[in-house]
N, CA, C and O of each residue as an XYZ file, in Angstrom:
572
protein
N     -77.316    -96.763     24.567
C     -78.256    -96.151     25.093
C     -78.785    -95.366     24.224
O     -77.935    -94.598     23.773
N     -79.908    -95.200     23.744
C     -80.522    -94.431     22.865
C     -81.494    -93.204     23.511
O     -81.596    -92.092     22.994
N     -81.980    -93.506     24.379
C     -82.749    -92.264     25.019
C     -81.831    -91.616     26.093
O     -80.731    -92.155     26.212
N     -82.066    -90.672     26.804
C     -81.626    -89.991     27.576
C     -82.303    -90.111     28.985
O     -83.475    -90.485     29.036
N     -81.592    -89.801     30.168
C     -82.229    -89.719     31.160
C     -82.440    -88.517     31.915
O     -81.356    -87.941     32.006
N     -83.389    -87.855     32.521
C     -83.732    -86.834     33.039
C     -83.349    -87.032     34.510
O     -83.580    -88.157     34.954
N     -82.823    -86.168     35.315
C     -82.307    -86.109     36.742
C     -83.165    -84.820     37.323
O     -83.254    -83.714     36.789
N     -83.671    -85.185     38.355
C     -84.776    -84.123     39.258
C     -83.913    -83.886     40.647
O     -83.214    -84.824     41.029
N     -83.933    -82.940     41.243
C     -83.585    -82.646     42.216
C     -84.948    -81.566     42.940
O     -84.870    -80.342     43.039
N     -86.088    -82.390     43.356
C     -87.514    -81.971     43.716
C     -87.654    -81.157     44.893
O     -87.217    -81.653     45.931
N     -88.201    -79.945     44.956
C     -88.130    -79.096     45.854
C     -89.334    -78.514     45.855
O     -90.058    -78.691     44.875
N     -89.780    -77.707     46.952
C     -91.057    -77.112     47.129
C     -91.154    -76.009     46.385
O     -92.192    -75.736     45.782
N     -89.762    -75.037     46.342
C     -89.643    -73.998     45.944
C     -89.128    -74.140     44.500
O     -89.822    -73.747     43.564
N     -87.998    -74.660     44.321
C     -87.172    -74.608     43.316
C     -86.734    -76.112     42.915
O     -86.360    -76.869     43.811
N     -86.776    -76.535     41.616
C     -86.474    -77.978     41.267
C     -85.231    -77.937     39.891
O     -85.373    -77.406     38.790
N     -84.077    -78.661     40.405
C     -83.204    -78.645     39.488
C     -83.451    -79.953     38.757
O     -83.839    -81.063     39.121
N     -83.006    -79.303     37.333
C     -83.123    -80.435     36.270
C     -81.669    -80.503     35.318
O     -80.944    -79.611     34.878
N     -81.623    -81.826     35.238
C     -79.981    -82.340     34.723
C     -80.874    -83.421     33.590
O     -82.011    -83.869     33.734
N     -79.962    -83.624     32.513
C     -79.852    -84.536     31.661
C     -78.593    -85.607     31.200
O     -77.448    -85.162     31.116
N     -78.792    -86.594     30.999
C     -77.507    -87.464     30.513
C     -77.453    -87.153     29.101
O     -78.335    -86.691     28.377
N     -76.050    -87.546     28.788
C     -75.644    -87.537     27.560
C     -76.301    -88.535     26.777
O     -77.191    -89.146     27.369
N     -76.073    -88.853     25.566
C     -76.748    -90.069     24.538
C     -76.449    -91.368     25.348
O     -77.245    -92.251     25.668
N     -74.786    -91.252     25.668
C     -74.277    -92.489     25.880
C     -74.593    -93.085     27.038
O     -74.529    -94.308     27.164
N     -75.017    -92.171     28.127
C     -75.602    -92.496     29.623
C     -73.970    -92.403     30.643
O     -73.868    -92.882     31.773
N     -73.150    -91.878     30.102
C     -71.683    -91.664     30.815
C     -71.978    -90.254     31.665
O     -71.984    -90.380     32.889
N     -72.182    -89.138     31.206
C     -72.158    -87.986     31.871
C     -73.490    -87.276     31.950
O     -74.289    -87.203     31.016
N     -73.646    -86.771     33.128
C     -75.039    -85.775     33.550
C     -74.486    -84.418     33.178
O     -73.288    -84.210     33.369
N     -75.304    -83.421     32.633
C     -75.330    -82.380     32.664
C     -76.469    -81.230     33.329
O     -77.669    -81.485     33.225
N     -76.117    -80.252     33.855
C     -77.296    -79.576     34.376
C     -77.761    -78.730     33.453
O     -77.055    -78.205     32.593
N     -79.227    -78.523     33.618
C     -79.812    -77.633     32.473
C     -80.119    -76.642     32.949
O     -79.486    -75.643     32.608
N     -81.185    -76.514     33.907
C     -81.712    -75.345     34.682
C     -82.342    -75.871     35.936
O     -82.430    -77.041     36.307
N     -82.795    -74.696     36.557
C     -83.933    -74.810     37.683
C     -85.226    -74.146     37.554
O     -85.209    -72.970     37.190
N     -86.108    -74.591     37.743
C     -87.482    -74.286     37.632
C     -87.996    -74.084     38.914
O     -87.708    -74.759     39.902
N     -89.062    -72.771     38.858
C     -90.058    -72.571     40.037
C     -91.303    -73.001     39.545
O     -91.677    -72.595     38.444
N     -91.956    -73.724     40.174
C     -93.230    -74.180     39.937
C     -94.326    -74.095     41.312
O     -94.040    -74.495     42.440
N     -95.378    -73.594     40.981
C     -96.339    -73.821     41.947
C     -97.236    -74.936     42.118
O     -98.393    -74.859     41.705
N     -96.773    -76.021     42.726
C     -97.436    -77.182     42.677
C     -96.837    -78.150     41.661
O     -96.083    -77.858     40.733
N     -97.355    -79.485     42.035
C     -96.566    -80.826     41.074
C     -97.224    -80.791     39.584
O     -96.547    -81.119     38.609
N     -98.467    -80.409     39.470
C     -99.101    -80.225     38.184
C     -98.611    -79.156     37.308
O     -98.469    -79.346     36.100
N     -98.295    -77.812     37.989
C     -97.319    -77.128     37.039
C     -96.044    -77.513     36.970
O     -95.503    -77.165     35.921
N     -95.299    -78.170     37.792
C     -93.835    -78.446     37.686
C     -94.112    -79.576     36.454
O     -93.473    -79.402     35.416
N     -94.879    -80.528     36.517
C     -94.917    -81.609     35.398
C     -95.143    -80.791     34.039
O     -94.679    -81.277     33.008
N     -95.619    -79.952     34.001
C     -96.328    -79.071     32.783
C     -94.813    -78.268     32.383
O     -94.667    -78.006     31.189
N     -93.760    -77.897     33.281
C     -92.693    -77.534     33.007
C     -91.522    -78.482     32.542
O     -90.592    -78.171     31.798
N     -91.785    -79.819     33.189
C     -90.631    -80.696     32.536
C     -90.925    -81.505     31.389
O     -90.122    -82.282     30.874
N     -92.396    -81.247     30.908
C     -92.478    -82.138     29.670
C     -91.877    -81.665     28.396
O     -91.687    -82.439     27.457
N     -91.534    -80.222     28.347
C     -90.656    -79.599     27.063
C     -89.109    -80.226     27.116
O     -88.506    -80.494     26.077
N     -88.664    -80.385     28.143
C     -87.434    -80.867     28.459
C     -87.414    -82.344     28.172
O     -86.478    -82.709     27.460
N     -88.449    -83.480     28.676
C     -88.403    -84.713     28.324
C     -88.755    -84.569     26.670
O     -88.208    -85.534     26.136
N     -89.257    -83.977     25.929
C     -89.510    -83.989     24.739
C     -88.223    -83.638     23.859
O     -87.669    -84.394     23.060
N     -87.811    -82.115     24.231
C     -86.555    -81.912     23.789
C     -85.317    -82.645     23.745
O     -84.549    -82.632     22.783
N     -85.104    -83.445     25.083
C     -83.856    -84.306     25.125
C     -84.260    -85.843     24.824
O     -83.480    -86.761     25.077
N     -85.559    -86.054     24.255
C     -85.774    -87.434     23.946
C     -85.544    -88.253     25.258
O     -84.683    -89.127     25.165
N     -86.135    -88.124     26.397
C     -85.887    -88.756     27.712
C     -86.844    -89.935     27.636
O     -88.021    -89.947     27.274
N     -86.005    -90.996     28.094
C     -86.465    -92.414     28.111
C     -86.713    -92.948     29.651
O     -87.170    -94.063     29.903
N     -86.408    -92.158     30.449
C     -86.604    -92.396     31.899
C     -86.122    -91.412     32.927
O     -85.208    -90.692     32.526
N     -86.499    -91.230     34.083
C     -86.547    -90.119     34.997
C     -85.519    -90.682     36.299
O     -85.671    -91.841     36.687
N     -84.787    -90.059     36.748
C     -84.168    -90.120     38.136
C     -84.674    -89.080     38.894
O     -84.593    -87.899     38.555
N     -85.205    -89.489     39.936
C     -85.681    -88.355     40.791
C     -84.806    -88.485     42.221
O     -84.513    -89.602     42.647
N     -84.487    -87.502     42.791
C     -83.763    -87.526     44.093
C     -84.610    -87.865     45.261
O     -85.543    -87.133     45.589
N     -84.299    -89.013     45.934
C     -84.989    -89.488     47.372
C     -84.364    -88.603     48.411
O     -83.187    -88.797     48.715
N     -85.052    -87.653     48.974
C     -84.483    -87.100     50.105
C     -84.641    -87.792     51.501
O     -85.384    -87.384     52.394
N     -83.749    -89.016     51.567
C     -83.853    -89.917     52.627
C     -83.231    -89.324     53.964
O     -82.196    -88.670     53.833
N     -83.637    -89.451     54.940
C     -82.952    -88.881     56.532
C     -81.453    -89.356     56.401
O     -81.044    -90.277     55.695
N     -80.793    -88.614     57.148
C     -79.491    -89.030     57.423
C     -79.342    -90.493     58.152
O     -78.371    -91.233     57.993
N     -80.263    -90.723     58.824
C     -80.092    -91.968     59.550
C     -80.777    -93.199     58.609
O     -80.845    -94.345     59.054
N     -81.232    -92.878     57.385
C     -81.598    -93.933     56.493
C     -82.936    -94.101     56.701
O     -83.370    -95.137     56.198
N     -83.968    -93.227     57.446
C     -85.353    -93.623     57.471
C     -86.181    -92.338     56.254
O     -85.720    -91.248     55.912
N     -87.291    -92.883     55.903
C     -87.886    -92.074     54.976
C     -88.746    -91.102     55.728
O     -89.606    -91.580     56.468
N     -88.621    -89.756     55.631
C     -89.813    -88.910     56.460
C     -90.560    -88.379     55.366
O     -90.678    -88.860     54.239
N     -91.109    -87.206     55.885
C     -92.117    -86.509     55.057
C     -91.583    -86.298     53.613
O     -92.285    -86.518     52.626
N     -90.477    -85.920     53.556
C     -89.753    -85.233     52.059
C     -89.675    -86.430     51.436
O     -90.183    -86.409     50.315
N     -89.251    -87.387     51.744
C     -89.240    -88.653     51.031
C     -90.507    -89.278     50.605
O     -90.526    -89.807     49.494
N     -91.614    -89.291     51.372
C     -93.005    -89.611     51.150
C     -93.657    -88.682     49.894
O     -94.354    -89.094     48.966
N     -93.269    -87.484     50.124
C     -93.823    -86.404     49.000
C     -92.963    -86.638     47.863
O     -93.401    -86.334     46.753
N     -91.672    -87.188     47.981
C     -90.717    -87.332     46.675
C     -91.633    -88.458     46.040
O     -92.267    -88.237     45.009
N     -91.670    -89.535     46.622
C     -92.549    -90.608     46.051
C     -93.744    -90.783     45.762
O     -94.131    -91.768     45.133
N     -94.605    -89.724     46.238
C     -95.765    -89.301     45.507
C     -95.768    -88.701     44.298
O     -96.645    -88.969     43.477
N     -94.816    -87.845     44.052
C     -94.330    -86.961     43.049
C     -93.916    -88.097     41.890
O     -94.364    -88.077     40.744
N     -93.052    -89.012     42.367
C     -92.485    -90.195     41.235
C     -93.744    -90.678     40.805
O     -93.868    -90.565     39.586
N     -94.904    -91.267     41.482
C     -95.837    -91.852     40.905
C     -96.657    -91.043     40.136
O     -97.305    -91.565     39.229
N     -96.740    -89.789     40.361
C     -97.423    -88.835     39.382
C     -96.769    -88.705     38.109
O     -97.386    -88.777     37.047
N     -95.468    -88.505     38.201
C     -94.627    -88.435     37.075
C     -94.947    -89.807     36.267
O     -95.407    -89.613     35.141
N     -94.798    -90.996     36.609
C     -94.860    -91.940     35.886
C     -96.123    -92.089     35.437
O     -96.157    -92.363     34.237
N     -97.333    -91.997     36.046
C     -98.550    -91.874     35.516
C     -98.774    -90.966     34.231
O     -99.260    -91.394     33.184
N     -98.303    -89.489     34.473
C     -98.618    -88.430     33.719
C     -97.517    -88.418     32.322
O     -97.631    -87.674     31.348
N     -96.571    -89.333     32.515
C     -95.554    -89.105     31.586
C     -95.405    -90.739     30.782
O     -94.963    -90.921     29.647
N     -95.787    -91.545     31.504
C     -95.697    -92.835     31.101
C     -94.245    -93.270     30.940
O     -94.054    -94.251     30.223
N     -93.320    -92.747     31.440
C     -91.722    -93.072     31.554
C     -91.550    -93.886     33.248
O     -92.250    -93.763     34.254
N     -90.534    -94.566     33.034
C     -89.971    -95.270     34.206
C     -89.368    -94.076     35.265
O     -88.824    -93.100     34.747
N     -89.437    -94.132     36.308
C     -89.039    -93.168     37.238
C     -88.354    -93.922     38.670
O     -88.948    -94.446     39.612
N     -87.068    -93.776     38.461
C     -86.249    -94.649     39.491
C     -85.915    -93.314     40.499
O     -85.655    -92.150     40.197
N     -86.037    -93.996     41.857
C     -85.416    -92.890     43.053
C     -84.249    -93.290     43.433
O     -83.897    -94.460     43.581
N     -83.349    -91.912     43.673
C     -81.940    -92.088     43.758
C     -81.619    -91.344     45.073
O     -81.835    -90.143     45.234
N     -81.144    -92.075     45.893
C     -80.668    -91.514     47.346
C     -79.923    -89.937     46.817
O     -79.030    -89.751     45.990
N     -80.719    -88.918     47.688
C     -80.191    -87.558     47.451
C     -79.051    -87.276     48.595
O     -78.307    -86.327     48.346
N     -78.817    -88.006     49.856
C     -78.219    -87.645     50.896
C     -76.898    -87.042     50.388
O     -76.225    -87.580     49.509
N     -76.592    -85.965     50.959
C     -75.548    -85.103     50.924
C     -75.139    -84.362     49.453
O     -74.090    -83.757     49.231
N     -76.253    -84.579     48.521
C     -75.847    -83.881     47.264
C     -76.034    -82.332     47.379
O     -75.320    -81.617     46.677
N     -76.785    -81.874     48.069
C     -76.663    -80.338     48.437
C     -75.395    -79.989     49.084
O     -74.929    -78.894     48.768
N     -74.788    -80.653     49.870
C     -73.601    -80.421     50.576
C     -72.529    -80.339     49.249
O     -71.855    -79.340     48.998
N     -72.515    -81.483     48.529
C     -71.597    -81.475     47.598
C     -71.685    -80.347     46.447
O     -70.719    -79.877     45.845
N     -73.061    -80.003     46.261
C     -73.083    -78.795     45.345
C     -72.840    -77.678     46.009
O     -72.667    -76.688     45.299
N     -72.763    -77.513     47.317
C     -72.530    -76.556     47.952
C     -70.899    -76.137     47.875
O     -70.390    -75.028     47.717
N     -70.318    -77.386     48.040
C     -68.751    -77.338     48.135
C     -68.319    -76.971     46.680
O     -67.316    -76.319     46.390
N     -69.226    -77.488     45.816
C     -68.618    -77.080     44.429
C     -68.843    -75.593     43.898
O     -68.258    -75.131     42.919
N     -69.803    -74.887     44.707
C     -70.175    -73.503     44.571
C     -68.993    -72.789     44.969
O     -68.534    -71.902     44.249
N     -68.355    -73.179     46.299
C     -67.441    -72.484     47.059
C     -66.348    -72.646     46.243
O     -65.582    -71.684     46.183
N     -66.029    -73.844     45.457
C     -64.675    -74.089     44.687
C     -64.744    -73.087     43.431
O     -63.728    -72.577     42.957
N     -65.791    -72.899     43.031
C     -65.952    -72.043     41.664
C     -66.254    -70.635     41.942
O     -66.328    -69.734     41.106
N     -66.453    -70.532     43.455
C     -66.655    -69.076     43.786
C     -67.947    -68.175     43.342
O     -68.070    -66.971     43.116
N     -68.854    -69.273     43.316
C     -70.033    -68.738     43.071
C     -71.156    -68.250     44.341
O     -71.754    -68.990     45.122
N     -71.197    -66.992     44.257
C     -71.847    -66.367     45.356
C     -73.332    -65.707     44.955
O     -73.766    -65.530     43.817
N     -73.898    -65.437     46.065
C     -75.148    -64.662     46.406
C     -76.176    -65.445     45.416
O     -76.258    -66.665     45.275
N     -77.004    -64.346     44.712
C     -78.115    -64.768     44.016
C     -77.879    -65.824     42.984
O     -78.759    -66.672     42.835
N     -76.871    -65.870     42.303
C     -76.481    -67.064     41.357
C     -76.341    -68.223     41.979
O     -76.769    -69.282     41.519
N     -75.725    -68.109     43.080
C     -75.701    -69.433     43.767
C     -76.733    -70.036     43.966
O     -76.741    -71.229     43.662
N     -77.782    -69.511     44.460
C     -79.077    -70.013     44.706
C     -79.732    -70.490     43.424
O     -80.216    -71.621     43.466
N     -79.810    -69.914     42.467
C     -80.298    -70.240     40.968
C     -79.576    -71.408     40.753
O     -80.314    -72.340     40.434
N     -78.177    -71.745     40.826
C     -77.380    -72.796     40.387
C     -77.381    -73.916     41.071
O     -77.083    -75.017     40.609
N     -77.785    -73.632     42.427
C     -77.315    -74.915     43.564
C     -78.373    -76.341     43.280
O     -77.992    -77.511     43.325
N     -79.490    -75.962     43.044
C     -80.498    -76.963     42.579
C     -80.161    -77.731     41.470
O     -80.160    -78.962     41.477
N     -79.775    -76.786     40.180
C     -79.172    -77.413     39.137
C     -78.063    -78.406     39.159
O     -77.978    -79.423     38.471
N     -77.120    -77.906     40.164
C     -76.143    -78.855     40.195
C     -76.217    -80.071     41.182
O     -75.522    -81.083     41.082
N     -77.247    -79.806     42.239
C     -77.668    -81.040     42.748
C     -78.277    -82.192     42.090
O     -78.228    -83.360     42.476
N     -79.008    -81.608     40.779
C     -79.803    -82.576     40.206
C     -78.622    -83.199     39.241
O     -78.866    -84.372     38.956
N     -77.371    -82.683     38.657
C     -76.459    -83.093     37.942
C     -75.900    -83.996     38.879
O     -75.629    -85.086     38.375
N     -75.644    -83.884     40.075
C     -75.092    -84.832     41.022
C     -76.000    -86.181     41.190
O     -75.515    -87.298     41.006
N     -77.304    -85.978     41.541
C     -78.112    -86.976     41.801
C     -77.948    -87.952     40.524
O     -77.700    -89.146     40.693
N     -78.097    -87.396     39.256
C     -78.136    -88.090     37.979
C     -76.796    -88.805     37.897
O     -76.777    -90.035     37.861
N     -75.691    -88.104     37.866
C     -74.412    -88.495     37.677
C     -74.094    -89.912     38.683
O     -73.587    -90.977     38.330
N     -74.557    -89.526     39.966
C     -74.352    -90.620     40.956
C     -75.129    -92.069     40.545
O     -74.657    -93.184     40.765
N     -76.524    -91.770     39.850
C     -77.070    -92.957     39.517
C     -76.529    -93.465     38.085
O     -76.826    -94.637     37.851
N     -75.960    -92.954     37.311
C     -75.383    -93.417     35.948
C     -73.922    -94.107     36.620
O     -73.636    -95.277     36.362
N     -73.287    -93.491     37.258
C     -72.009    -94.215     38.075
C     -72.502    -95.629     38.611
O     -71.892    -96.629     38.231
N     -73.486    -95.744     39.401
C     -74.082    -96.998     40.068
C     -74.337    -97.969     38.903
O     -73.730    -99.035     38.805
N     -75.340    -97.517     37.952
C     -75.664    -98.384     36.907
C     -74.553    -98.801     36.337
O     -74.377   -100.010     36.481
N     -73.633    -98.174     35.665
C     -72.458    -98.498     34.789
C     -71.663    -99.621     35.791
O     -70.991   -100.536     35.316
N     -71.847    -99.403     37.284
C     -70.683   -100.152     38.039
C     -71.333   -101.471     38.188
O     -70.576   -102.439     38.265
N     -72.739   -101.693     38.245
C     -73.604   -102.824     38.281
C     -73.304   -103.618     36.953
O     -73.310   -104.843     37.069
N     -73.087   -103.181     35.922
C     -72.867   -103.759     34.313
C     -71.369   -104.068     34.373
O     -70.920   -104.821     33.508
N     -70.476   -103.521     35.387
C     -69.228   -104.042     35.342
C     -68.589   -103.048     34.198
O     -67.527   -103.453     33.726
N     -69.092   -101.803     33.689
C     -68.358   -101.208     32.738
C     -67.395   -100.101     33.443
O     -66.626    -99.426     32.758
């Protein structure tokens, strides 16, 4: 793998960002950004896409626990289309059910509390979404 993959935990208030290593084995959380609208969010993502030489994007899909696609999922899919259009990159959707719970459990294990927790949980969620994608794709290849 030459290009990295950007992982996104898309939210109304905060959006977590993660990136894969160049080999596509590991995801690393980068940051959480706060943007007022999708256009502003894309403008905040572009420098990371350039800095990390991103070749594709994985966007968390907030599917309902029963497997249905509600308003949040529809909004994420619309954002994915806009990302594709404005960046020219492939955007894959990744089921993000339980990633916030997993990130929260991680925060508990590392004793991350209060305001710092709020700032880090979306980044951790993006990292988990991306790592799940990388693991799934590696399993498909039998590696």
